[in-house]
C-alpha positions in Angstrom: -5.0 10.9 15.8 -6.5 13.0 13.3 -10.0 12.9 16.4 -7.1 14.2 19.2 -8.0 18.0 18.7 -11.4 17.5 17.9 -11.4 18.4 14.2 -11.2 15.9 10.7 -10.0 18.1 8.5 -10.9 17.5 4.8 -6.5 17.6 4.6 -6.5 14.5 6.7 -9.2 13.1 5.4 -7.7 12.8 2.1 -4.6 11.6 3.4 -5.7 8.4 4.6 -8.4 8.0 2.2 -5.2 8.6 -0.4 -3.5 5.3 2.0 -6.4 3.0 2.3 -7.3 3.4 -1.1 -3.8 2.0 -2.1 -3.9 -0.5 0.2 -4.7 -4.3 -1.1 -7.5 -4.6 1.5 -10.7 -6.2 0.9 -13.7 -5.0 0.8 -15.5 -5.3 4.5 -11.2 -3.7 5.9 -11.9 -0.8 4.2 -14.9 0.0 5.9 -14.5 -1.4 9.1 -11.0 1.8 9.4 -12.9 4.0 7.5 -16.1 3.6 10.2 -13.2 3.6 12.9 -11.8 6.4 11.2 -15.2 8.6 11.0 -16.8 8.3 14.5 -13.6 8.2 16.4 -14.1 4.4 17.8 -10.2 4.0 17.7 -9.1 4.0 21.1 -4.8 4.6 21.1 -4.6 2.1 24.1 -6.4 -0.5 22.3 -4.1 -0.2 19.0 -1.1 0.2 21.2 -1.4 -3.3 22.8 -1.9 -4.7 19.8 1.5 -3.9 18.3 4.1 -6.0 19.8 7.3 -5.3 17.6 9.7 -2.4 17.2 9.1 -2.2 13.7 5.5 -1.7 14.1 5.8 0.6 16.8 8.0 3.1 14.8 5.8 2.9 12.0 2.7 4.4 14.5 4.9 6.8 15.9 6.3 8.0 11.9 2.2 8.1 10.4 1.0 10.0 13.5 4.0 12.5 13.3 2.9 12.5 10.0 -0.5 12.9 11.0 -0.3 15.6 13.3 0.9 18.0 11.5 -0.9 17.4 8.1 -4.0 20.1 9.2 -1.2 22.4 9.0 -1.8 22.6 13.0 -0.5 21.0 15.9 -2.8 21.4 17.8 -1.9 20.9 22.3 -4.2 17.5 22.5 -2.2 16.2 19.1 1.5 16.9 21.4 -0.1 15.0 24.3 -1.7 11.8 21.6 1.8 11.6 19.6 3.6 11.8 23.6 1.8 8.8 24.4 2.1 6.8 21.4 6.1 8.1 21.5 6.7 7.0 25.0 4.9 3.7 23.8 7.4 2.7 21.3 10.0 3.6 23.6 9.3 2.1 26.5 9.2 -1.5 25.2 12.2 -0.6 22.5 15.9 -1.0 22.6 16.4 2.4 21.7 19.3 2.0 19.5 17.8 -0.4 17.2 14.5 0.8 17.4 16.2 4.4 15.9 17.7 2.5 13.6 14.4 0.7 12.3 12.3 4.1 12.5 14.9 5.5 10.2 15.1 3.4 8.2 10.7 2.0 7.8 10.9 6.3 7.2 12.9 6.4 4.2 11.3 3.1 3.0 8.0 4.9 3.6 9.1 7.8 1.6 10.4 6.0 -1.6 7.5 4.3 -1.7 5.4 7.6 -1.3 7.5 9.5 -4.1 7.1 6.3 -6.4 3.5 5.7 -5.8 4.0 2.3 -3.9 1.6 1.5 -0.9 1.2 -2.3 -1.2 4.3 -2.8 1.3 5.1 -1.5 4.7 1.4 0.5 5.2 -0.5 -2.8 4.1 1.3 -4.9 6.1 0.9 -2.8 9.4 -2.7 -2.5 8.3 -3.8 -5.5 8.2 -2.1 -6.7 11.4 -4.7 -4.8 13.1 -7.3 -4.0 11.9 
């Protein structure tokens, strides 16, 4: 997502490093993830194909939305990618259940973020895919 507009800003890097540093990854997992983020090697289609639960899809939509606005600009390429991520989540989900679950996840993430608890949602999510 951070590569969608062709520019990875310092704010975007800080945001990602902040979350990654708080999650209990092994040094190897952190290195792989940071390398993928720095060189743009992660392909969204590959990531989306690995996500099977509606909760995880909702988390991807939320995280992508946060990243889109992190640099203060909502680039057309970011919008296109966010729409793709959202469409993927919606096409594979019961809308009512996904909406309810997404709201719950966002509330948990907000609480985790405000209380400096990163060992929960993001750790479980990232460890599934990296």
